[in-house]
N, CA and C atoms as an extended XYZ file, in Angstrom:
618
Properties=species:S:1:pos:R:3:atomname:S:1:resname:S:1:resid:I:1 pbc="F F F"
N       125.726      121.954       89.523 N   MET     1
C       124.783      121.151       88.715 CA  MET     1
C       125.330      119.733       88.562 C   MET     1
N       124.435      118.769       88.737 N   ALA     2
C       124.870      117.378       88.658 CA  ALA     2
C       125.268      117.017       87.234 C   ALA     2
N       126.299      116.223       87.101 N   THR     3
C       126.756      115.764       85.799 CA  THR     3
C       126.052      114.464       85.429 C   THR     3
N       126.236      114.070       84.158 N   ARG     4
C       125.628      112.818       83.698 CA  ARG     4
C       126.161      111.632       84.490 C   ARG     4
N       127.437      111.643       84.826 N   ASN     5
C       128.021      110.555       85.616 CA  ASN     5
C       127.408      110.492       87.011 C   ASN     5
N       127.083      111.659       87.562 N   THR     6
C       126.437      111.697       88.875 CA  THR     6
C       125.085      111.010       88.833 C   THR     6
N       124.302      111.312       87.780 N   TRP     7
C       122.981      110.694       87.654 CA  TRP     7
C       123.107      109.189       87.424 C   TRP     7
N       124.114      108.771       86.661 N   ARG     8
C       124.319      107.330       86.452 CA  ARG     8
C       124.666      106.648       87.770 C   ARG     8
N       125.489      107.300       88.571 N   THR     9
C       125.851      106.746       89.881 CA  THR     9
C       124.616      106.645       90.773 C   THR     9
N       123.790      107.667       90.726 N   TRP    10
C       122.554      107.683       91.509 CA  TRP    10
C       121.634      106.530       91.092 C   TRP    10
N       121.468      106.346       89.798 N   ARG    11
C       120.613      105.252       89.324 CA  ARG    11
C       121.208      103.895       89.682 C   ARG    11
N       122.525      103.769       89.572 N   ALA    12
C       123.177      102.511       89.934 CA  ALA    12
C       123.004      102.226       91.418 C   ALA    12
N       123.093      103.274       92.244 N   GLY    13
C       122.893      103.095       93.680 CA  GLY    13
C       121.485      102.637       94.005 C   GLY    13
N       120.498      103.213       93.316 N   VAL    14
C       119.099      102.801       93.514 CA  VAL    14
C       118.910      101.354       93.073 C   VAL    14
N       119.519      100.996       91.944 N   PHE    15
C       119.430       99.613       91.456 CA  PHE    15
C       119.973       98.634       92.494 C   PHE    15
N       121.147       98.927       93.050 N   LEU    16
C       121.758       98.040       94.037 CA  LEU    16
C       120.928       97.983       95.319 C   LEU    16
N       120.368       99.127       95.713 N   ALA    17
C       119.539       99.160       96.917 CA  ALA    17
C       118.287       98.308       96.744 C   ALA    17
N       117.684       98.346       95.543 N   ALA    18
C       116.489       97.549       95.281 CA  ALA    18
C       116.810       96.063       95.179 C   ALA    18
N       118.002       95.753       94.682 N   LEU    19
C       118.404       94.355       94.514 CA  LEU    19
C       118.833       93.708       95.836 C   LEU    19
N       119.377       94.502       96.742 N   THR    20
C       119.971       93.968       97.966 CA  THR    20
C       119.035       93.090       98.787 C   THR    20
N       117.761       93.495       99.047 N   PRO    21
C       116.892       92.610       99.828 CA  PRO    21
C       116.734       91.222       99.219 C   PRO    21
N       116.626       91.141       97.896 N   LEU    22
C       116.484       89.845       97.247 CA  LEU    22
C       117.720       88.983       97.470 C   LEU    22
N       118.893       89.612       97.394 N   VAL    23
C       120.143       88.883       97.620 CA  VAL    23
C       120.212       88.392       99.059 C   VAL    23
N       119.844       89.258       99.997 N   VAL    24
C       119.888       88.889      101.425 CA  VAL    24
C       118.932       87.742      101.713 C   VAL    24
N       117.702       87.829      101.212 N   TRP    25
C       116.732       86.759      101.451 CA  TRP    25
C       117.180       85.451      100.808 C   TRP    25
N       117.726       85.544       99.600 N   GLY    26
C       118.239       84.342       98.947 CA  GLY    26
C       119.391       83.727       99.725 C   GLY    26
N       120.286       84.568      100.249 N   TRP    27
C       121.408       84.080      101.053 CA  TRP    27
C       120.906       83.391      102.314 C   TRP    27
N       119.890       83.956      102.958 N   GLN    28
C       119.348       83.357      104.173 CA  GLN    28
C       118.726       81.998      103.888 C   GLN    28
N       118.023       81.889      102.781 N   VAL    29
C       117.431       80.598      102.418 CA  VAL    29
C       118.527       79.584      102.116 C   VAL    29
N       119.540       80.005      101.376 N   ALA    30
C       120.636       79.098      101.008 CA  ALA    30
C       121.422       78.625      102.223 C   ALA    30
N       121.442       79.427      103.285 N   ASN    31
C       122.212       79.095      104.477 CA  ASN    31
C       121.321       78.638      105.642 C   ASN    31
N       120.114       78.200      105.315 N   ASN    32
C       119.183       77.663      106.320 CA  ASN    32
C       118.932       78.639      107.463 C   ASN    32
N       118.848       79.925      107.111 N   ALA    33
C       118.611       80.955      108.122 CA  ALA    33
C       117.260       81.631      107.927 C   ALA    33
N       116.372       80.957      107.197 N   ALA    34
C       115.074       81.548      106.885 CA  ALA    34
C       113.927       80.863      107.612 C   ALA    34
N       114.229       80.114      108.667 N   GLY    35
C       113.180       79.451      109.420 CA  GLY    35
C       112.785       78.117      108.828 C   GLY    35
N       111.759       77.495      109.431 N   PRO    36
C       111.364       76.147      109.000 CA  PRO    36
C       110.663       76.099      107.651 C   PRO    36
N       110.151       77.239      107.172 N   GLU    37
C       109.447       77.280      105.881 CA  GLU    37
C       110.088       78.333      104.980 C   GLU    37
N       111.212       78.029      104.378 N   PRO    38
C       111.914       79.037      103.565 CA  PRO    38
C       111.097       79.540      102.379 C   PRO    38
N       110.276       78.666      101.802 N   GLY    39
C       109.450       79.089      100.681 CA  GLY    39
C       108.444       80.154      101.098 C   GLY    39
N       107.779       79.928      102.212 N   ARG    40
C       106.826       80.918      102.720 CA  ARG    40
C       107.549       82.194      103.155 C   ARG    40
N       108.756       82.022      103.693 N   TYR    41
C       109.570       83.173      104.083 CA  TYR    41
C       109.833       84.074      102.872 C   TYR    41
N       110.226       83.464      101.753 N   LEU    42
C       110.461       84.245      100.538 CA  LEU    42
C       109.165       84.868      100.032 C   LEU    42
N       108.092       84.098      100.040 N   LEU    43
C       106.805       84.583       99.549 CA  LEU    43
C       106.379       85.844      100.282 C   LEU    43
N       106.428       85.810      101.607 N   LEU    44
C       105.953       86.942      102.404 CA  LEU    44
C       106.887       88.145      102.299 C   LEU    44
N       108.189       87.893      102.348 N   ASN    45
C       109.133       89.004      102.297 CA  ASN    45
C       109.128       89.693      100.935 C   ASN    45
N       109.061       88.914       99.868 N   ILE    46
C       109.042       89.518       98.538 CA  ILE    46
C       107.739       90.286       98.329 C   ILE    46
N       106.632       89.750       98.851 N   GLY    47
C       105.364       90.471       98.748 CA  GLY    47
C       105.403       91.796       99.485 C   GLY    47
N       105.966       91.783      100.695 N   THR    48
C       106.109       93.030      101.447 CA  THR    48
C       107.046       93.989      100.724 C   THR    48
N       108.097       93.433      100.120 N   GLY    49
C       109.013       94.261       99.335 CA  GLY    49
C       108.316       94.936       98.175 C   GLY    49
N       107.392       94.229       97.525 N   ALA    50
C       106.633       94.824       96.423 CA  ALA    50
C       105.799       95.998       96.906 C   ALA    50
N       105.198       95.857       98.088 N   LEU    51
C       104.412       96.954       98.651 CA  LEU    51
C       105.299       98.161       98.948 C   LEU    51
N       106.463       97.916       99.524 N   TRP    52
C       107.399       99.006       99.796 CA  TRP    52
C       107.812       99.716       98.493 C   TRP    52
N       108.111       98.927       97.473 N   MET    53
C       108.517       99.517       96.198 CA  MET    53
C       107.410      100.384       95.605 C   MET    53
N       106.169       99.919       95.727 N   LEU    54
C       105.045      100.689       95.199 CA  LEU    54
C       104.887      102.001       95.967 C   LEU    54
N       104.987      101.931       97.289 N   LEU    55
C       104.875      103.149       98.102 CA  LEU    55
C       105.997      104.133       97.783 C   LEU    55
N       107.212      103.616       97.626 N   LEU    56
C       108.336      104.486       97.287 CA  LEU    56
C       108.137      105.141       95.923 C   LEU    56
N       107.658      104.354       94.955 N   THR    57
C       107.429      104.895       93.615 CA  THR    57
C       106.407      106.029       93.644 C   THR    57
N       105.311      105.814       94.369 N   LEU    58
C       104.258      106.822       94.424 CA  LEU    58
C       104.667      108.047       95.238 C   LEU    58
N       105.645      107.895       96.099 N   SER    59
C       106.102      109.037       96.902 CA  SER    59
C       107.032      109.963       96.126 C   SER    59
N       107.524      109.519       94.972 N   LEU    60
C       108.510      110.309       94.234 CA  LEU    60
C       107.924      111.607       93.670 C   LEU    60
N       106.668      111.571       93.225 N   THR    61
C       106.061      112.789       92.685 CA  THR    61
C       105.922      113.878       93.744 C   THR    61
N       105.340      113.590       94.927 N   PRO    62
C       105.296      114.648       95.947 CA  PRO    62
C       106.675      115.078       96.425 C   PRO    62
N       107.626      114.161       96.470 N   LEU    63
C       108.984      114.540       96.861 CA  LEU    63
C       109.607      115.490       95.838 C   LEU    63
N       109.314      115.245       94.554 N   THR    64
C       109.817      116.150       93.512 CA  THR    64
C       109.205      117.535       93.655 C   THR    64
N       107.905      117.578       93.923 N   ARG    65
C       107.242      118.873       94.098 CA  ARG    65
C       107.765      119.599       95.340 C   ARG    65
N       108.095      118.833       96.344 N   LEU    66
C       108.557      119.433       97.597 CA  LEU    66
C       109.985      119.948       97.490 C   LEU    66
N       110.826      119.238       96.737 N   THR    67
C       112.252      119.574       96.699 CA  THR    67
C       112.733      120.125       95.362 C   THR    67
N       111.968      119.833       94.287 N   ARG    68
C       112.364      120.184       92.908 CA  ARG    68
C       113.689      119.521       92.521 C   ARG    68
N       114.003      118.409       93.159 N   TRP    69
C       115.243      117.708       92.832 CA  TRP    69
C       114.986      116.728       91.700 C   TRP    69
N       115.762      116.832       90.642 N   LYS    70
C       115.567      116.025       89.440 CA  LYS    70
C       115.795      114.538       89.700 C   LYS    70
N       116.589      114.214       90.708 N   GLY    71
C       116.931      112.811       90.972 CA  GLY    71
C       115.733      111.934       91.229 C   GLY    71
N       114.705      112.473       91.888 N   PHE    72
C       113.513      111.670       92.162 CA  PHE    72
C       112.779      111.320       90.869 C   PHE    72
N       112.731      112.279       89.946 N   THR    73
C       112.071      112.022       88.662 CA  THR    73
C       112.828      110.979       87.851 C   THR    73
N       114.148      111.002       87.927 N   LEU    74
C       114.970      110.096       87.125 CA  LEU    74
C       114.795      108.633       87.504 C   LEU    74
N       114.424      108.362       88.759 N   ILE    75
C       114.327      106.954       89.186 CA  ILE    75
C       112.883      106.470       89.283 C   ILE    75
N       111.919      107.305       88.884 N   ARG    76
C       110.517      106.910       89.034 CA  ARG    76
C       110.199      105.671       88.196 C   ARG    76
N       110.600      105.676       86.922 N   ARG    77
C       110.345      104.508       86.068 CA  ARG    77
C       111.114      103.298       86.596 C   ARG    77
N       112.345      103.517       87.035 N   GLN    78
C       113.174      102.431       87.548 CA  GLN    78
C       112.505      101.743       88.744 C   GLN    78
N       112.022      102.535       89.702 N   LEU    79
C       111.367      101.946       90.870 CA  LEU    79
C       110.030      101.308       90.496 C   LEU    79
N       109.349      101.899       89.510 N   GLY    80
C       108.106      101.286       89.053 CA  GLY    80
C       108.343       99.900       88.478 C   GLY    80
N       109.409       99.743       87.708 N   LEU    81
C       109.736       98.428       87.147 CA  LEU    81
C       110.203       97.468       88.236 C   LEU    81
N       110.889       97.985       89.254 N   TRP    82
C       111.255       97.128       90.386 CA  TRP    82
C       110.012       96.653       91.130 C   TRP    82
N       109.007       97.526       91.228 N   THR    83
C       107.743       97.116       91.850 CA  THR    83
C       107.137       95.936       91.100 C   THR    83
N       107.116       96.041       89.767 N   LEU    84
C       106.601       94.950       88.940 CA  LEU    84
C       107.446       93.697       89.118 C   LEU    84
N       108.767       93.852       89.190 N   ALA    85
C       109.652       92.693       89.356 CA  ALA    85
C       109.382       91.987       90.683 C   ALA    85
N       109.256       92.745       91.751 N   TYR    86
C       108.965       92.150       93.059 CA  TYR    86
C       107.609       91.456       93.057 C   TYR    86
N       106.609       92.114       92.471 N   ALA    87
C       105.273       91.523       92.431 CA  ALA    87
C       105.265       90.229       91.627 C   ALA    87
N       106.009       90.210       90.519 N   THR    88
C       106.097       88.998       89.696 CA  THR    88
C       106.800       87.882       90.450 C   THR    88
N       107.876       88.201       91.147 N   LEU    89
C       108.582       87.200       91.947 CA  LEU    89
C       107.700       86.685       93.082 C   LEU    89
N       106.881       87.555       93.632 N   HIS    90
C       105.933       87.145       94.675 CA  HIS    90
C       104.954       86.112       94.124 C   HIS    90
N       104.436       86.373       92.923 N   MET    91
C       103.514       85.440       92.290 CA  MET    91
C       104.205       84.119       91.960 C   MET    91
N       105.436       84.196       91.453 N   LEU    92
C       106.175       82.978       91.121 CA  LEU    92
C       106.511       82.174       92.383 C   LEU    92
N       106.785       82.868       93.478 N   SER    93
C       107.046       82.176       94.747 CA  SER    93
C       105.810       81.417       95.201 C   SER    93
N       104.647       82.022       95.031 N   TYR    94
C       103.395       81.350       95.377 CA  TYR    94
C       103.200       80.108       94.509 C   TYR    94
N       103.411       80.272       93.197 N   ALA    95
C       103.231       79.134       92.285 CA  ALA    95
C       104.193       78.004       92.602 C   ALA    95
N       105.420       78.341       92.981 N   LEU    96
C       106.443       77.321       93.208 CA  LEU    96
C       106.339       76.696       94.597 C   LEU    96
N       106.253       77.524       95.629 N   PHE    97
C       106.357       77.024       96.997 CA  PHE    97
C       105.019       76.641       97.621 C   PHE    97
N       103.928       77.236       97.172 N   ILE    98
C       102.612       76.914       97.730 CA  ILE    98
C       101.882       75.908       96.832 C   ILE    98
N       101.831       76.215       95.539 N   LEU    99
C       101.152       75.291       94.620 CA  LEU    99
C       102.046       74.132       94.200 C   LEU    99
N       103.365       74.301       94.323 N   GLY   100
C       104.276       73.279       93.819 CA  GLY   100
C       104.146       73.108       92.323 C   GLY   100
N       103.764       74.198       91.636 N   LEU   101
C       103.523       74.214       90.187 CA  LEU   101
C       102.408       73.258       89.769 C   LEU   101
N       101.560       72.882       90.741 N   ASP   102
C       100.397       72.040       90.457 CA  ASP   102
C        99.205       72.959       90.191 C   ASP   102
N        98.989       73.297       88.929 N   TRP   103
C        97.968       74.280       88.595 CA  TRP   103
C        96.557       73.747       88.827 C   TRP   103
N        96.417       72.449       89.010 N   ALA   104
C        95.097       71.896       89.314 CA  ALA   104
C        94.613       72.362       90.688 C   ALA   104
N        95.567       72.743       91.553 N   MET   105
C        95.203       73.223       92.886 CA  MET   105
C        94.692       74.658       92.868 C   MET   105
N        94.934       75.363       91.784 N   LEU   106
C        94.644       76.791       91.765 CA  LEU   106
C        93.155       77.081       91.964 C   LEU   106
N        92.290       76.278       91.356 N   GLY   107
C        90.854       76.512       91.485 CA  GLY   107
C        90.396       76.472       92.930 C   GLY   107
N        90.800       75.437       93.668 N   SER   108
C        90.408       75.333       95.076 CA  SER   108
C        91.048       76.423       95.914 C   SER   108
N        92.277       76.822       95.553 N   GLU   109
C        92.945       77.903       96.285 CA  GLU   109
C        92.194       79.217       96.107 C   GLU   109
N        91.697       79.484       94.908 N   LEU   110
C        90.965       80.720       94.657 CA  LEU   110
C        89.675       80.775       95.462 C   LEU   110
N        89.036       79.613       95.645 N   VAL   111
C        87.801       79.565       96.438 CA  VAL   111
C        88.103       79.804       97.909 C   VAL   111
N        89.170       79.169       98.408 N   LYS   112
C        89.524       79.295       99.827 CA  LYS   112
C        90.184       80.623      100.142 C   LYS   112
N        90.907       81.177       99.190 N   ARG   113
C        91.691       82.386       99.434 CA  ARG   113
C        91.435       83.406       98.313 C   ARG   113
N        90.302       84.117       98.402 N   PRO   114
C        89.990       85.077       97.329 CA  PRO   114
C        90.974       86.233       97.242 C   PRO   114
N        91.811       86.415       98.267 N   TYR   115
C        92.809       87.486       98.176 CA  TYR   115
C        93.814       87.220       97.058 C   TYR   115
N        93.891       85.970       96.594 N   ILE   116
C        94.768       85.666       95.461 CA  ILE   116
C        94.252       86.377       94.204 C   ILE   116
N        92.921       86.410       94.048 N   ILE   117
C        92.333       87.096       92.892 CA  ILE   117
C        92.663       88.586       92.946 C   ILE   117
N        92.551       89.163       94.140 N   VAL   118
C        92.869       90.586       94.312 CA  VAL   118
C        94.340       90.843       93.958 C   VAL   118
N        95.215       89.962       94.423 N   GLY   119
C        96.635       90.104       94.122 CA  GLY   119
C        96.923       89.993       92.639 C   GLY   119
N        96.228       89.077       91.960 N   MET   120
C        96.429       88.923       90.523 CA  MET   120
C        95.955       90.151       89.757 C   MET   120
N        94.837       90.742       90.198 N   LEU   121
C        94.362       91.967       89.556 CA  LEU   121
C        95.394       93.091       89.702 C   LEU   121
N        95.994       93.174       90.894 N   ALA   122
C        97.028       94.186       91.118 CA  ALA   122
C        98.235       93.929       90.217 C   ALA   122
N        98.616       92.661       90.083 N   LEU   123
C        99.764       92.315       89.242 CA  LEU   123
C        99.495       92.639       87.779 C   LEU   123
N        98.285       92.353       87.308 N   ILE   124
C        97.926       92.671       85.923 CA  ILE   124
C        98.002       94.190       85.701 C   ILE   124
N        97.513       94.945       86.688 N   GLY   125
C        97.591       96.396       86.583 CA  GLY   125
C        99.025       96.891       86.538 C   GLY   125
N        99.878       96.341       87.392 N   LEU   126
C       101.290       96.722       87.392 CA  LEU   126
C       101.964       96.359       86.078 C   LEU   126
N       101.590       95.216       85.509 N   ALA   127
C       102.162       94.809       84.227 CA  ALA   127
C       101.773       95.790       83.122 C   ALA   127
N       100.521       96.263       83.158 N   ALA   128
C       100.074       97.245       82.163 CA  ALA   128
C       100.851       98.552       82.304 C   ALA   128
N       101.084       98.970       83.546 N   LEU   129
C       101.853      100.200       83.762 CA  LEU   129
C       103.307      100.016       83.340 C   LEU   129
N       103.865       98.855       83.651 N   GLY   130
C       105.248       98.590       83.266 CA  GLY   130
C       105.425       98.548       81.754 C   GLY   130
N       104.460       97.947       81.065 N   ALA   131
C       104.550       97.828       79.610 CA  ALA   131
C       104.415       99.172       78.908 C   ALA   131
N       103.783      100.148       79.567 N   THR   132
C       103.561      101.458       78.942 CA  THR   132
C       104.410      102.555       79.597 C   THR   132
N       105.473      102.152       80.291 N   SER   133
C       106.290      103.146       80.992 CA  SER   133
C       107.391      103.738       80.107 C   SER   133
N       107.429      103.341       78.834 N   ASN   134
C       108.475      103.819       77.920 CA  ASN   134
C       108.001      105.063       77.164 C   ASN   134
N       108.949      105.741       76.537 N   ARG   135
C       108.644      106.983       75.823 CA  ARG   135
C       107.737      106.747       74.620 C   ARG   135
N       107.899      105.607       73.951 N   TRP   136
C       107.042      105.304       72.797 CA  TRP   136
C       105.582      105.268       73.218 C   TRP   136
N       105.309      104.616       74.355 N   SER   137
C       103.928      104.533       74.845 CA  SER   137
C       103.411      105.911       75.248 C   SER   137
N       104.283      106.731       75.843 N   MET   138
C       103.863      108.079       76.223 CA  MET   138
C       103.435      108.880       74.992 C   MET   138
N       104.217      108.769       73.912 N   ARG   139
C       103.859      109.490       72.681 CA  ARG   139
C       102.601      108.891       72.048 C   ARG   139
N       102.510      107.584       72.072 N   ARG   140
C       101.384      106.900       71.435 CA  ARG   140
C       100.055      107.177       72.149 C   ARG   140
N       100.099      107.171       73.479 N   LEU   141
C        98.875      107.327       74.256 CA  LEU   141
C        98.509      108.785       74.499 C   LEU   141
N        99.495      109.671       74.430 N   GLY   142
C        99.214      111.091       74.636 CA  GLY   142
C        98.657      111.361       76.024 C   GLY   142
N        97.543      112.105       76.091 N   LYS   143
C        96.943      112.448       77.380 CA  LYS   143
C        96.420      111.223       78.114 C   LYS   143
N        96.101      110.174       77.367 N   ARG   144
C        95.586      108.957       78.006 CA  ARG   144
C        96.655      108.273       78.855 C   ARG   144
N        97.933      108.575       78.585 N   TRP   145
C        99.016      107.940       79.339 CA  TRP   145
C        98.916      108.298       80.816 C   TRP   145
N        98.698      109.570       81.119 N   LYS   146
C        98.584      109.985       82.518 CA  LYS   146
C        97.359      109.357       83.170 C   LYS   146
N        96.263      109.288       82.420 N   THR   147
C        95.049      108.663       82.956 CA  THR   147
C        95.312      107.203       83.303 C   THR   147
N        95.998      106.501       82.400 N   LEU   148
C        96.317      105.097       82.638 CA  LEU   148
C        97.193      104.946       83.878 C   LEU   148
N        98.210      105.780       84.008 N   HIS   149
C        99.164      105.608       85.101 CA  HIS   149
C        98.639      106.109       86.436 C   HIS   149
N        97.497      106.779       86.437 N   ARG   150
C        96.840      107.079       87.706 CA  ARG   150
C        96.234      105.817       88.325 C   ARG   150
N        96.162      104.752       87.532 N   LEU   151
C        95.699      103.470       88.075 CA  LEU   151
C        96.626      102.950       89.168 C   LEU   151
N        97.816      103.525       89.290 N   ALA   152
C        98.736      103.096       90.341 CA  ALA   152
C        98.095      103.235       91.713 C   ALA   152
N        97.201      104.214       91.883 N   TYR   153
C        96.576      104.421       93.191 CA  TYR   153
C        95.500      103.377       93.490 C   TYR   153
N        94.599      103.070       92.549 N   PRO   154
C        93.703      101.934       92.786 CA  PRO   154
C        94.468      100.622       92.968 C   PRO   154
N        95.575      100.462       92.243 N   ILE   155
C        96.396       99.260       92.415 CA  ILE   155
C        96.930       99.191       93.832 C   ILE   155
N        97.362      100.329       94.376 N   LEU   156
C        97.816      100.357       95.766 CA  LEU   156
C        96.699       99.913       96.701 C   LEU   156
N        95.470      100.335       96.431 N   GLY   157
C        94.340       99.890       97.239 CA  GLY   157
C        94.150       98.381       97.176 C   GLY   157
N        94.297       97.806       95.972 N   LEU   158
C        94.186       96.353       95.828 CA  LEU   158
C        95.294       95.633       96.600 C   LEU   158
N        96.509       96.171       96.530 N   VAL   159
C        97.633       95.557       97.241 CA  VAL   159
C        97.395       95.585       98.751 C   VAL   159
N        96.884       96.707       99.252 N   LEU   160
C        96.600       96.806      100.688 CA  LEU   160
C        95.494       95.840      101.097 C   LEU   160
N        94.479       95.694      100.249 N   LEU   161
C        93.412       94.733      100.542 CA  LEU   161
C        93.964       93.315      100.547 C   LEU   161
N        94.784       92.994       99.572 N   HIS   162
C        95.446       91.686       99.505 CA  HIS   162
C        96.258       91.427      100.786 C   HIS   162
N        97.019       92.431      101.200 N   PHE   163
C        97.867       92.303      102.384 CA  PHE   163
C        97.018       92.174      103.649 C   PHE   163
N        95.905       92.919      103.713 N   LEU   164
C        95.007       92.839      104.873 CA  LEU   164
C        94.464       91.429      105.051 C   LEU   164
N        94.081       90.790      103.960 N   TRP   165
C        93.556       89.433      104.012 CA  TRP   165
C        94.636       88.459      104.515 C   TRP   165
N        95.874       88.706      104.113 N   VAL   166
C        96.957       87.801      104.483 CA  VAL   166
C        97.302       87.909      105.964 C   VAL   166
N        97.328       89.140      106.503 N   VAL   167
C        97.803       89.352      107.877 CA  VAL   167
C        96.663       89.759      108.812 C   VAL   167
N        95.442       89.336      108.519 N   ARG   168
C        94.291       89.817      109.289 CA  ARG   168
C        94.366       89.458      110.772 C   ARG   168
N        95.190       88.479      111.135 N   ALA   169
C        95.335       88.122      112.556 CA  ALA   169
C        96.215       89.125      113.289 C   ALA   169
N        97.010       89.887      112.594 N   ASP   170
C        97.909       90.872      113.206 CA  ASP   170
C        97.869       92.137      112.350 C   ASP   170
N        97.045       93.102      112.787 N   LEU   171
C        96.795       94.273      111.958 CA  LEU   171
C        97.799       95.396      112.171 C   LEU   171
N        98.689       95.256      113.140 N   GLY   172
C        99.627       96.340      113.443 CA  GLY   172
C       100.457       96.755      112.248 C   GLY   172
N       101.050       95.776      111.577 N   GLU   173
C       101.893       96.082      110.421 CA  GLU   173
C       101.071       96.661      109.281 C   GLU   173
N        99.868       96.094      109.083 N   TRP   174
C        99.018       96.586      108.001 CA  TRP   174
C        98.619       98.032      108.232 C   TRP   174
N        98.290       98.390      109.454 N   VAL   175
C        97.894       99.766      109.765 CA  VAL   175
C        99.030      100.732      109.433 C   VAL   175
N       100.277      100.328      109.696 N   MET   176
C       101.412      101.183      109.376 CA  MET   176
C       101.478      101.451      107.874 C   MET   176
N       101.367      100.382      107.069 N   TYR   177
C       101.418      100.557      105.618 CA  TYR   177
C       100.231      101.365      105.108 C   TYR   177
N        99.050      101.118      105.693 N   ALA   178
C        97.858      101.863      105.274 CA  ALA   178
C        98.007      103.343      105.591 C   ALA   178
N        98.627      103.664      106.725 N   ALA   179
C        98.826      105.065      107.091 CA  ALA   179
C        99.797      105.743      106.123 C   ALA   179
N       100.864      105.045      105.764 N   ILE   180
C       101.820      105.596      104.794 CA  ILE   180
C       101.130      105.797      103.445 C   ILE   180
N       100.320      104.806      103.035 N   ALA   181
C        99.606      104.915      101.757 CA  ALA   181
C        98.628      106.083      101.780 C   ALA   181
N        97.935      106.283      102.900 N   ALA   182
C        96.993      107.392      103.015 CA  ALA   182
C        97.718      108.728      102.899 C   ALA   182
N        98.900      108.809      103.497 N   LEU   183
C        99.686      110.039      103.412 CA  LEU   183
C       100.120      110.313      101.972 C   LEU   183
N       100.579      109.255      101.296 N   VAL   184
C       101.005      109.415       99.895 CA  VAL   184
C        99.819      109.825       99.019 C   VAL   184
N        98.672      109.177       99.218 N   MET   185
C        97.493      109.505       98.423 CA  MET   185
C        97.010      110.920       98.711 C   MET   185
N        97.150      111.367       99.968 N   ALA   186
C        96.704      112.718      100.326 CA  ALA   186
C        97.467      113.782       99.563 C   ALA   186
N        98.706      113.478       99.195 N   THR   187
C        99.498      114.468       98.451 CA  THR   187
C        98.964      114.690       97.046 C   THR   187
N        98.077      113.817       96.589 N   ARG   188
C        97.484      113.990       95.262 CA  ARG   188
C        96.281      114.921       95.300 C   ARG   188
N        95.755      115.200       96.492 N   LEU   189
C        94.616      116.104       96.604 CA  LEU   189
C        95.066      117.516       96.213 C   LEU   189
N        94.293      118.218       95.377 N   PRO   190
C        94.721      119.540       94.886 CA  PRO   190
C        95.167      120.514       95.984 C   PRO   190
N        94.435      120.637       97.103 N   PRO   191
C        94.892      121.584       98.131 CA  PRO   191
C        96.264      121.218       98.696 C   PRO   191
N        96.494      119.911       98.891 N   VAL   192
C        97.781      119.470       99.424 CA  VAL   192
C        98.873      119.639       98.374 C   VAL   192
N        98.568      119.270       97.135 N   ALA   193
C        99.559      119.398       96.049 CA  ALA   193
C        99.998      120.852       95.872 C   ALA   193
N        99.053      121.788       96.031 N   ARG   194
C        99.408      123.211       95.896 CA  ARG   194
C       100.240      123.703       97.080 C   ARG   194
N       100.107      123.011       98.204 N   THR   195
C       100.822      123.432       99.412 CA  THR   195
C       102.292      123.020       99.377 C   THR   195
N       102.609      121.944       98.697 N   LEU   196
C       103.983      121.431       98.709 CA  LEU   196
C       105.010      122.452       98.220 C   LEU   196
N       104.765      123.164       97.093 N   PRO   197
C       105.756      124.180       96.690 CA  PRO   197
C       105.903      125.294       97.727 C   PRO   197
N       104.798      125.641       98.413 N   ARG   198
C       104.882      126.682       99.446 CA  ARG   198
C       105.758      126.231      100.594 C   ARG   198
N       105.640      124.955      100.949 N   ILE   199
C       106.496      124.423      102.012 CA  ILE   199
C       107.967      124.507      101.594 C   ILE   199
N       108.225      124.203      100.307 N   ARG   200
C       109.600      124.263       99.810 CA  ARG   200
C       110.146      125.689       99.921 C   ARG   200
N       109.348      126.669       99.534 N   TYR   201
C       109.800      128.051       99.600 CA  TYR   201
C       110.079      128.477      101.038 C   TYR   201
N       109.205      128.034      101.954 N   ARG   202
C       109.413      128.398      103.353 CA  ARG   202
C       110.675      127.772      103.920 C   ARG   202
N       110.903      126.507      103.544 N   LEU   203
C       112.128      125.837      104.019 CA  LEU   203
C       113.365      126.493      103.428 C   LEU   203
N       113.251      126.911      102.174 N   ALA   204
C       114.404      127.563      101.517 CA  ALA   204
C       114.697      128.912      102.151 C   ALA   204
N       113.668      129.547      102.717 N   GLY   205
C       113.877      130.849      103.308 CA  GLY   205
C       114.372      130.830      104.733 C   GLY   205
N       114.395      129.626      105.339 N   THR   206
C       114.846      129.537      106.728 CA  THR   206
C       116.356      129.371      106.786 C   THR   206
């Protein structure tokens, strides 16, 4: 049985793994290794990182059902907050490197690039989930807490739509993320969810 120190080490490892891409991208920008547009480089990479974090967070529930390993449950809130952190940094990168903090440009940008509105809706949703991810909110909201946090799946749809608009000239990468998202969402279907424990039993018996 894992000890408390083991779980702390596991959480610390996840924290460092989530932080590492940001450090690497920052190092590349600082050392002129991020191409001719370092601001756009950060914007795109951090945005993609947010999508990865969201997919990883949503995959933890089916992984727990498949393996019954407590470690996946322990880092679910942690990865959810990292998703919010990446999404917030993505938005701040846009404000700093694209708008130059000139908020007067935002109106024309919204008209030319409506995917910004979609991205903001996703960010607002993630902020709501992050703000209610604590035990106090779980007790306060009761059964409504689970209903609220199921919004993570519509939020994933908004993120994919946002990403599709951004990379519409090259759909290969988007199709990969959409396929992973479809697989994760499929695990929420009752027939599939009921099958996961059976798969675990069969694997345990081999």
